[in-house]
FITORVEX-333685 format. One record per residue (C-alpha): x, y negated, z negated; residue number from 1. Coordinates in pm, 1 decimal. Example, Ala and Ser with C-alpha at 12.3 -4.5 7.8 and 13.67 -1.06 7.14 Angstrom:
2
{u->1230.0&v->450.0&w->-780.0&num->1}
{u->1367.0&v->106.0&w->-714.0&num->2}
! end
This chain:
356
{u->954.5&v->3199.4&w->1536.5&num->1}
{u->965.6&v->2856.6&w->1373.1&num->2}
{u->1129.6&v->2849.5&w->1028.9&num->3}
{u->907.3&v->2742.1&w->735.0&num->4}
{u->947.9&v->2389.6&w->604.3&num->5}
{u->1207.0&v->2339.1&w->329.3&num->6}
{u->1058.5&v->2084.7&w->87.4&num->7}
{u->1213.4&v->1983.1&w->-244.3&num->8}
{u->1060.3&v->1793.2&w->-533.1&num->9}
{u->1334.3&v->1623.7&w->-736.5&num->10}
{u->1245.8&v->1502.2&w->-1086.1&num->11}
{u->1469.0&v->1336.4&w->-1345.1&num->12}
{u->1403.7&v->1491.3&w->-1687.5&num->13}
{u->1280.7&v->1251.8&w->-1959.0&num->14}
{u->1440.7&v->978.8&w->-1748.3&num->15}
{u->1413.5&v->674.8&w->-1976.4&num->16}
{u->1534.0&v->871.9&w->-2276.8&num->17}
{u->1814.5&v->1033.9&w->-2076.8&num->18}
{u->1942.0&v->692.6&w->-1967.8&num->19}
{u->1925.4&v->567.3&w->-2325.8&num->20}
{u->2129.2&v->866.2&w->-2446.3&num->21}
{u->2405.6&v->765.3&w->-2206.1&num->22}
{u->2409.4&v->429.4&w->-2383.5&num->23}
{u->2352.4&v->572.7&w->-2732.0&num->24}
{u->2523.4&v->916.3&w->-2744.7&num->25}
{u->2502.2&v->909.6&w->-3124.2&num->26}
{u->2129.0&v->982.1&w->-3087.4&num->27}
{u->2167.2&v->1300.0&w->-2880.9&num->28}
{u->2061.5&v->1529.8&w->-3165.8&num->29}
{u->1768.8&v->1315.8&w->-3281.1&num->30}
{u->1410.0&v->1304.1&w->-3155.1&num->31}
{u->1395.5&v->989.5&w->-2940.7&num->32}
{u->1125.2&v->779.8&w->-2782.1&num->33}
{u->1128.8&v->467.2&w->-2570.3&num->34}
{u->848.4&v->216.1&w->-2600.9&num->35}
{u->691.6&v->-67.8&w->-2796.1&num->36}
{u->718.8&v->-131.6&w->-3167.0&num->37}
{u->455.4&v->20.6&w->-3394.6&num->38}
{u->390.5&v->-307.3&w->-3576.0&num->39}
{u->305.0&v->-464.0&w->-3239.5&num->40}
{u->75.7&v->-174.4&w->-3155.0&num->41}
{u->313.2&v->-40.5&w->-2895.2&num->42}
{u->284.7&v->293.6&w->-2722.1&num->43}
{u->533.7&v->564.3&w->-2628.2&num->44}
{u->660.1&v->513.7&w->-2272.2&num->45}
{u->881.6&v->824.1&w->-2274.7&num->46}
{u->968.1&v->1099.4&w->-2521.8&num->47}
{u->1277.7&v->1318.1&w->-2532.7&num->48}
{u->1235.2&v->1694.6&w->-2539.6&num->49}
{u->1328.6&v->1699.6&w->-2908.5&num->50}
{u->1051.9&v->1446.6&w->-2976.9&num->51}
{u->804.5&v->1654.4&w->-2776.7&num->52}
{u->862.0&v->1942.8&w->-3018.0&num->53}
{u->675.0&v->1732.4&w->-3275.0&num->54}
{u->377.6&v->1688.1&w->-3039.9&num->55}
{u->483.2&v->1339.1&w->-2931.3&num->56}
{u->407.0&v->1242.2&w->-2571.2&num->57}
{u->388.5&v->938.3&w->-2346.4&num->58}
{u->91.2&v->702.1&w->-2393.8&num->59}
{u->64.3&v->800.7&w->-2761.1&num->60}
{u->54.0&v->509.5&w->-3004.8&num->61}
{u->393.0&v->448.7&w->-3164.0&num->62}
{u->225.2&v->445.7&w->-3504.0&num->63}
{u->100.5&v->801.7&w->-3447.1&num->64}
{u->439.7&v->912.5&w->-3315.9&num->65}
{u->604.9&v->793.0&w->-3637.4&num->66}
{u->346.1&v->981.4&w->-3839.5&num->67}
{u->436.6&v->1302.1&w->-3655.6&num->68}
{u->812.5&v->1253.2&w->-3698.3&num->69}
{u->953.5&v->1041.3&w->-3980.0&num->70}
{u->1305.9&v->1075.6&w->-3838.3&num->71}
{u->1205.2&v->940.8&w->-3497.5&num->72}
{u->1452.6&v->713.5&w->-3317.1&num->73}
{u->1275.6&v->432.6&w->-3131.0&num->74}
{u->1439.1&v->224.2&w->-2858.8&num->75}
{u->1284.0&v->-61.1&w->-2658.0&num->76}
{u->1232.0&v->-40.6&w->-2283.1&num->77}
{u->1532.8&v->-149.4&w->-2076.3&num->78}
{u->1379.6&v->-159.3&w->-1728.3&num->79}
{u->1685.1&v->-307.2&w->-1559.4&num->80}
{u->1899.0&v->-11.7&w->-1666.2&num->81}
{u->1642.4&v->244.0&w->-1552.0&num->82}
{u->1602.0&v->70.2&w->-1215.9&num->83}
{u->1978.8&v->58.1&w->-1167.2&num->84}
{u->2017.8&v->432.7&w->-1222.3&num->85}
{u->1715.0&v->501.1&w->-1005.2&num->86}
{u->1865.5&v->307.4&w->-714.4&num->87}
{u->2193.9&v->497.7&w->-746.4&num->88}
{u->2022.3&v->836.3&w->-755.9&num->89}
{u->1783.9&v->763.2&w->-471.3&num->90}
{u->2083.3&v->651.4&w->-267.2&num->91}
{u->2250.5&v->988.1&w->-330.9&num->92}
{u->1933.3&v->1172.2&w->-231.5&num->93}
{u->1897.0&v->968.0&w->87.1&num->94}
{u->2253.1&v->1056.9&w->187.6&num->95}
{u->2179.2&v->1427.6&w->137.4&num->96}
{u->1842.8&v->1476.0&w->307.9&num->97}
{u->1719.4&v->1350.8&w->647.2&num->98}
{u->1379.4&v->1258.1&w->502.5&num->99}
{u->1303.0&v->1134.4&w->150.7&num->100}
{u->983.1&v->1001.7&w->-5.4&num->101}
{u->1033.0&v->826.5&w->-337.3&num->102}
{u->710.3&v->850.2&w->-537.0&num->103}
{u->820.1&v->684.9&w->-861.6&num->104}
{u->1127.2&v->553.3&w->-1039.0&num->105}
{u->1233.7&v->907.1&w->-1131.4&num->106}
{u->1101.7&v->1146.1&w->-867.6&num->107}
{u->1112.9&v->1204.0&w->-494.0&num->108}
{u->1031.9&v->1457.0&w->-223.5&num->109}
{u->1305.9&v->1565.9&w->17.9&num->110}
{u->1259.1&v->1744.1&w->350.5&num->111}
{u->1562.0&v->1948.4&w->461.0&num->112}
{u->1382.2&v->2126.5&w->745.3&num->113}
{u->1560.8&v->1946.1&w->1035.2&num->114}
{u->1912.7&v->2021.4&w->906.9&num->115}
{u->1897.1&v->2391.4&w->818.7&num->116}
{u->1899.0&v->2702.1&w->1038.1&num->117}
{u->1764.2&v->2953.0&w->786.9&num->118}
{u->1522.6&v->2861.4&w->507.8&num->119}
{u->1751.7&v->2988.1&w->232.1&num->120}
{u->2026.8&v->2751.4&w->348.2&num->121}
{u->1848.7&v->2481.4&w->149.4&num->122}
{u->1922.0&v->2649.4&w->-183.8&num->123}
{u->2297.1&v->2584.0&w->-192.2&num->124}
{u->2246.3&v->2229.3&w->-68.0&num->125}
{u->2002.1&v->2148.9&w->-344.9&num->126}
{u->2204.2&v->2323.3&w->-615.9&num->127}
{u->2508.1&v->2114.8&w->-516.6&num->128}
{u->2297.3&v->1798.6&w->-519.9&num->129}
{u->2150.9&v->1877.3&w->-860.5&num->130}
{u->2491.7&v->1950.0&w->-1012.5&num->131}
{u->2641.4&v->1635.2&w->-861.1&num->132}
{u->2386.5&v->1409.6&w->-1031.4&num->133}
{u->2419.6&v->1594.6&w->-1358.2&num->134}
{u->2801.6&v->1584.4&w->-1346.0&num->135}
{u->2864.2&v->1236.6&w->-1207.4&num->136}
{u->2581.2&v->1049.7&w->-1379.1&num->137}
{u->2513.8&v->1268.2&w->-1680.1&num->138}
{u->2141.6&v->1281.4&w->-1610.7&num->139}
{u->1946.8&v->1608.9&w->-1638.4&num->140}
{u->1713.4&v->1682.1&w->-1349.2&num->141}
{u->1482.5&v->1954.6&w->-1228.9&num->142}
{u->1399.6&v->2065.2&w->-876.9&num->143}
{u->1132.3&v->2273.1&w->-714.1&num->144}
{u->1192.5&v->2422.7&w->-370.7&num->145}
{u->905.4&v->2547.9&w->-156.8&num->146}
{u->743.2&v->2518.9&w->184.2&num->147}
{u->520.8&v->2222.7&w->94.3&num->148}
{u->493.8&v->1923.4&w->-137.7&num->149}
{u->227.5&v->2053.8&w->-373.2&num->150}
{u->400.5&v->2381.0&w->-455.6&num->151}
{u->740.9&v->2210.7&w->-481.7&num->152}
{u->604.2&v->1958.7&w->-733.3&num->153}
{u->451.8&v->2228.8&w->-951.2&num->154}
{u->775.0&v->2428.1&w->-928.4&num->155}
{u->991.7&v->2137.0&w->-1042.1&num->156}
{u->797.4&v->2128.6&w->-1369.2&num->157}
{u->826.1&v->2502.3&w->-1423.2&num->158}
{u->1157.1&v->2534.9&w->-1613.7&num->159}
{u->1234.1&v->2187.5&w->-1749.8&num->160}
{u->1482.8&v->2055.4&w->-1841.5&num->161}
{u->1746.1&v->2124.3&w->-1574.1&num->162}
{u->1511.6&v->2358.9&w->-1393.2&num->163}
{u->1582.2&v->2516.7&w->-1055.6&num->164}
{u->1270.0&v->2693.8&w->-933.6&num->165}
{u->1238.0&v->2850.4&w->-589.8&num->166}
{u->908.4&v->2962.3&w->-436.9&num->167}
{u->988.7&v->3181.6&w->-140.0&num->168}
{u->795.1&v->3137.3&w->185.3&num->169}
{u->481.7&v->3351.7&w->176.6&num->170}
{u->475.2&v->3366.4&w->-204.5&num->171}
{u->299.4&v->3035.7&w->-269.5&num->172}
{u->-37.7&v->3183.1&w->-372.8&num->173}
{u->134.9&v->3446.3&w->-587.2&num->174}
{u->331.8&v->3176.2&w->-771.1&num->175}
{u->24.6&v->2963.3&w->-832.4&num->176}
{u->-218.4&v->3243.1&w->-926.1&num->177}
{u->-154.9&v->3269.9&w->-1304.5&num->178}
{u->-136.3&v->2892.7&w->-1362.1&num->179}
{u->-425.1&v->2697.7&w->-1515.6&num->180}
{u->-609.9&v->2489.9&w->-1256.9&num->181}
{u->-498.9&v->2174.5&w->-1441.0&num->182}
{u->-145.4&v->2234.5&w->-1310.7&num->183}
{u->-255.0&v->2160.3&w->-954.2&num->184}
{u->-191.5&v->1795.0&w->-856.8&num->185}
{u->-527.0&v->1644.7&w->-768.9&num->186}
{u->-722.2&v->1844.8&w->-1027.3&num->187}
{u->-754.7&v->1606.6&w->-1320.6&num->188}
{u->-907.1&v->1653.6&w->-1666.7&num->189}
{u->-1266.8&v->1593.5&w->-1555.3&num->190}
{u->-1243.7&v->1833.8&w->-1262.5&num->191}
{u->-1067.5&v->2088.6&w->-1482.3&num->192}
{u->-1357.2&v->2072.6&w->-1728.2&num->193}
{u->-1612.3&v->2118.8&w->-1449.7&num->194}
{u->-1422.6&v->2417.7&w->-1312.9&num->195}
{u->-1380.6&v->2570.7&w->-1658.5&num->196}
{u->-1755.2&v->2540.5&w->-1716.1&num->197}
{u->-1799.1&v->2755.4&w->-1404.1&num->198}
{u->-1561.0&v->3016.8&w->-1542.7&num->199}
{u->-1272.6&v->2904.7&w->-1322.4&num->200}
{u->-969.3&v->2892.8&w->-1552.7&num->201}
{u->-671.8&v->2983.7&w->-1333.8&num->202}
{u->-567.0&v->2914.5&w->-977.2&num->203}
{u->-631.9&v->3282.2&w->-906.2&num->204}
{u->-991.6&v->3233.6&w->-1021.5&num->205}
{u->-1020.2&v->2933.6&w->-791.2&num->206}
{u->-881.8&v->3126.1&w->-494.3&num->207}
{u->-1152.6&v->3390.3&w->-536.4&num->208}
{u->-1432.6&v->3138.0&w->-484.5&num->209}
{u->-1541.1&v->3117.7&w->-117.3&num->210}
{u->-1456.4&v->2786.3&w->46.0&num->211}
{u->-1819.1&v->2728.5&w->142.4&num->212}
{u->-1921.0&v->2757.1&w->-224.6&num->213}
{u->-1655.9&v->2505.5&w->-333.7&num->214}
{u->-1751.9&v->2270.3&w->-51.9&num->215}
{u->-2119.6&v->2287.4&w->-141.1&num->216}
{u->-2041.7&v->2224.0&w->-508.2&num->217}
{u->-1769.1&v->1959.2&w->-475.9&num->218}
{u->-1788.6&v->1822.9&w->-122.1&num->219}
{u->-1456.6&v->1737.1&w->47.1&num->220}
{u->-1272.7&v->1804.9&w->-278.9&num->221}
{u->-1398.8&v->2161.4&w->-268.9&num->222}
{u->-1240.8&v->2214.5&w->71.3&num->223}
{u->-916.3&v->2065.9&w->-57.4&num->224}
{u->-918.3&v->2285.2&w->-367.5&num->225}
{u->-966.4&v->2594.3&w->-153.8&num->226}
{u->-643.5&v->2508.7&w->28.6&num->227}
{u->-456.9&v->2421.0&w->-290.5&num->228}
{u->-549.7&v->2752.5&w->-452.3&num->229}
{u->-389.5&v->2933.0&w->-159.7&num->230}
{u->-75.4&v->2718.6&w->-167.2&num->231}
{u->-165.4&v->2529.3&w->150.1&num->232}
{u->-52.1&v->2166.8&w->181.9&num->233}
{u->27.0&v->2014.4&w->522.0&num->234}
{u->123.1&v->1666.2&w->401.8&num->235}
{u->444.5&v->1527.8&w->543.9&num->236}
{u->735.3&v->1383.2&w->351.0&num->237}
{u->706.0&v->1016.3&w->448.9&num->238}
{u->982.0&v->763.8&w->395.4&num->239}
{u->754.5&v->458.2&w->384.3&num->240}
{u->484.7&v->456.9&w->120.9&num->241}
{u->249.8&v->168.3&w->62.9&num->242}
{u->133.3&v->65.0&w->-281.7&num->243}
{u->-201.8&v->217.3&w->-374.4&num->244}
{u->-285.9&v->-64.6&w->-611.4&num->245}
{u->-153.6&v->-361.3&w->-803.4&num->246}
{u->-242.7&v->-423.1&w->-1163.2&num->247}
{u->-162.0&v->-621.6&w->-1472.6&num->248}
{u->-259.3&v->-525.5&w->-1824.7&num->249}
{u->-186.0&v->-637.1&w->-2177.2&num->250}
{u->-204.0&v->-454.8&w->-2511.3&num->251}
{u->-259.2&v->-719.2&w->-2776.2&num->252}
{u->-62.4&v->-718.8&w->-3101.9&num->253}
{u->-391.3&v->-815.2&w->-3268.3&num->254}
{u->-742.1&v->-741.3&w->-3140.9&num->255}
{u->-899.1&v->-1030.8&w->-2951.8&num->256}
{u->-1268.6&v->-1105.8&w->-2980.7&num->257}
{u->-1266.4&v->-1470.5&w->-2870.2&num->258}
{u->-1408.8&v->-1501.0&w->-2513.1&num->259}
{u->-1193.7&v->-1805.2&w->-2437.1&num->260}
{u->-876.6&v->-1618.9&w->-2535.2&num->261}
{u->-975.0&v->-1322.3&w->-2316.3&num->262}
{u->-1046.3&v->-1557.8&w->-2028.1&num->263}
{u->-696.9&v->-1706.5&w->-2059.4&num->264}
{u->-553.9&v->-1358.6&w->-2011.7&num->265}
{u->-784.3&v->-1294.9&w->-1715.4&num->266}
{u->-651.3&v->-1613.5&w->-1556.1&num->267}
{u->-288.3&v->-1514.0&w->-1615.0&num->268}
{u->-331.5&v->-1163.3&w->-1477.6&num->269}
{u->-538.9&v->-1271.0&w->-1178.1&num->270}
{u->-278.3&v->-1533.8&w->-1094.8&num->271}
{u->6.3&v->-1283.6&w->-1114.2&num->272}
{u->-175.4&v->-1031.5&w->-894.4&num->273}
{u->-250.6&v->-1306.0&w->-642.3&num->274}
{u->121.3&v->-1388.0&w->-629.6&num->275}
{u->210.1&v->-1019.3&w->-581.7&num->276}
{u->-39.4&v->-986.0&w->-298.7&num->277}
{u->99.1&v->-1297.1&w->-130.2&num->278}
{u->454.6&v->-1169.7&w->-166.5&num->279}
{u->361.7&v->-837.3&w->-5.9&num->280}
{u->158.3&v->-1006.1&w->267.1&num->281}
{u->-154.2&v->-804.7&w->191.7&num->282}
{u->-509.4&v->-869.3&w->77.2&num->283}
{u->-730.6&v->-659.3&w->-148.8&num->284}
{u->-1087.7&v->-554.1&w->-92.0&num->285}
{u->-1150.9&v->-409.4&w->-439.1&num->286}
{u->-1103.1&v->-569.9&w->-780.9&num->287}
{u->-1093.9&v->-360.1&w->-1099.1&num->288}
{u->-1103.3&v->-442.5&w->-1468.1&num->289}
{u->-999.0&v->-225.2&w->-1762.0&num->290}
{u->-1085.0&v->-276.1&w->-2127.9&num->291}
{u->-985.8&v->-72.8&w->-2433.5&num->292}
{u->-1134.7&v->-107.5&w->-2780.2&num->293}
{u->-958.7&v->-48.3&w->-3115.3&num->294}
{u->-1082.1&v->313.6&w->-3130.1&num->295}
{u->-908.0&v->369.1&w->-2790.5&num->296}
{u->-1237.1&v->398.1&w->-2605.9&num->297}
{u->-1158.0&v->274.8&w->-2254.6&num->298}
{u->-1386.9&v->146.5&w->-1979.0&num->299}
{u->-1311.9&v->50.6&w->-1620.2&num->300}
{u->-1529.8&v->-116.8&w->-1362.8&num->301}
{u->-1465.4&v->-223.5&w->-1006.3&num->302}
{u->-1628.2&v->-428.8&w->-734.5&num->303}
{u->-1571.7&v->-412.6&w->-359.1&num->304}
{u->-1580.8&v->-754.8&w->-199.8&num->305}
{u->-1734.2&v->-847.0&w->132.1&num->306}
{u->-1398.7&v->-979.6&w->255.1&num->307}
{u->-1045.2&v->-886.2&w->147.1&num->308}
{u->-866.5&v->-1156.8&w->-49.0&num->309}
{u->-537.2&v->-1257.3&w->-207.2&num->310}
{u->-689.0&v->-1566.1&w->-366.9&num->311}
{u->-630.9&v->-1567.9&w->-746.6&num->312}
{u->-950.2&v->-1769.4&w->-794.0&num->313}
{u->-1160.2&v->-1502.9&w->-619.3&num->314}
{u->-988.3&v->-1226.7&w->-815.4&num->315}
{u->-1054.0&v->-1416.7&w->-1137.9&num->316}
{u->-1417.9&v->-1481.3&w->-1046.5&num->317}
{u->-1474.1&v->-1111.0&w->-980.5&num->318}
{u->-1288.7&v->-1006.2&w->-1296.4&num->319}
{u->-1510.1&v->-1236.6&w->-1502.5&num->320}
{u->-1823.4&v->-1077.4&w->-1355.7&num->321}
{u->-1692.1&v->-728.1&w->-1431.3&num->322}
{u->-1590.4&v->-821.3&w->-1785.9&num->323}
{u->-1940.5&v->-952.3&w->-1846.1&num->324}
{u->-2079.9&v->-612.9&w->-1747.4&num->325}
{u->-1881.6&v->-406.7&w->-1997.6&num->326}
{u->-1794.8&v->-636.4&w->-2288.1&num->327}
{u->-2027.8&v->-752.5&w->-2561.3&num->328}
{u->-1912.6&v->-1096.1&w->-2687.5&num->329}
{u->-1756.5&v->-1068.5&w->-3031.3&num->330}
{u->-1646.9&v->-706.5&w->-2987.0&num->331}
{u->-1271.4&v->-676.7&w->-3059.6&num->332}
{u->-1052.3&v->-584.3&w->-2762.0&num->333}
{u->-722.8&v->-398.0&w->-2787.7&num->334}
{u->-621.7&v->-395.0&w->-2418.6&num->335}
{u->-730.6&v->-589.3&w->-2112.9&num->336}
{u->-629.6&v->-527.4&w->-1753.2&num->337}
{u->-702.1&v->-648.8&w->-1401.0&num->338}
{u->-616.3&v->-466.3&w->-1079.1&num->339}
{u->-667.1&v->-471.1&w->-704.0&num->340}
{u->-675.7&v->-194.7&w->-442.0&num->341}
{u->-790.7&v->-115.8&w->-86.5&num->342}
{u->-532.0&v->-331.1&w->83.1&num->343}
{u->-529.6&v->-479.8&w->430.9&num->344}
{u->-262.0&v->-688.8&w->598.9&num->345}
{u->-300.5&v->-1053.1&w->697.6&num->346}
{u->-456.2&v->-945.9&w->1027.4&num->347}
{u->-721.7&v->-745.3&w->845.4&num->348}
{u->-576.1&v->-401.6&w->930.8&num->349}
{u->-626.1&v->-142.1&w->659.4&num->350}
{u->-309.4&v->-40.3&w->475.7&num->351}
{u->-335.3&v->333.2&w->409.6&num->352}
{u->-160.5&v->457.2&w->96.2&num->353}
{u->70.5&v->757.8&w->104.6&num->354}
{u->-37.7&v->1056.0&w->-101.3&num->355}
{u->181.4&v->1183.3&w->-379.4&num->356}
! end
């Protein structure tokens, strides 16, 4: 009988803050965030666990974070340092597992299936790996071990920080059952609300709904949710992952209501995206725009082109059309963004993104 897959989700705990504490050990007992300055209308990029006790979280305005915690320590982003530690850690993970899929700067999936005889052999390997990174680099990390990516990812978040959560083969549905449906990757806030309105609060509730009912109600997503509720996920751990999208956005230190000033930013962002596309050797079929007003109301619009492009002028032209659809001239703007997706290579072949 074939042994179940041994999949690990590895996640660095409060990564940016953890790296900063290595550089600033005097802050270890203080609530800490990394991000932009409040007077420049910055937002929280990462919050330490002590800061989270005050209700502070990523994407919160720095002004609000300071309101919640007067003693808050605020440090600016140091991307080069975070990238350096990420490269070191991913190198360690690659040397330990035959297959690794890095999904962000601070998390990755590992597949140990080809190098173990019995499923439980993976536990000692992962425990050693976790302790090595904690000991040698001083960075806390959490792992989830299961038979597939979805369950492993949920497990890694189960006992943070420094969590080590194992979901035994055959116990996937049992592990998921009491969790709120929002814990399942792929079920976002809007879908959670729709499910809650139907009386579906937990994964156990979701598993009780016949697949044909979910499919009729939600289409292909219903079929997917039926599998997720039962702990089924056949996705492979893939070493090469293509970018899903490219984007540029800017939060302004002061609201902008001048159309010429906004257009300057559209030009800058479209030009930068065009350069990124050229560097990657891909073209985009879809252009998106994002706008946020002072009250944090956010709108996005997108347009699919007839032909994929990497031309900054075409991206800019499309972005201008989209901006005209959602912005009333004179209305102050807090944030503006431009993005591209649906990539193809120079030969016109579709570039399929990996799934996280």
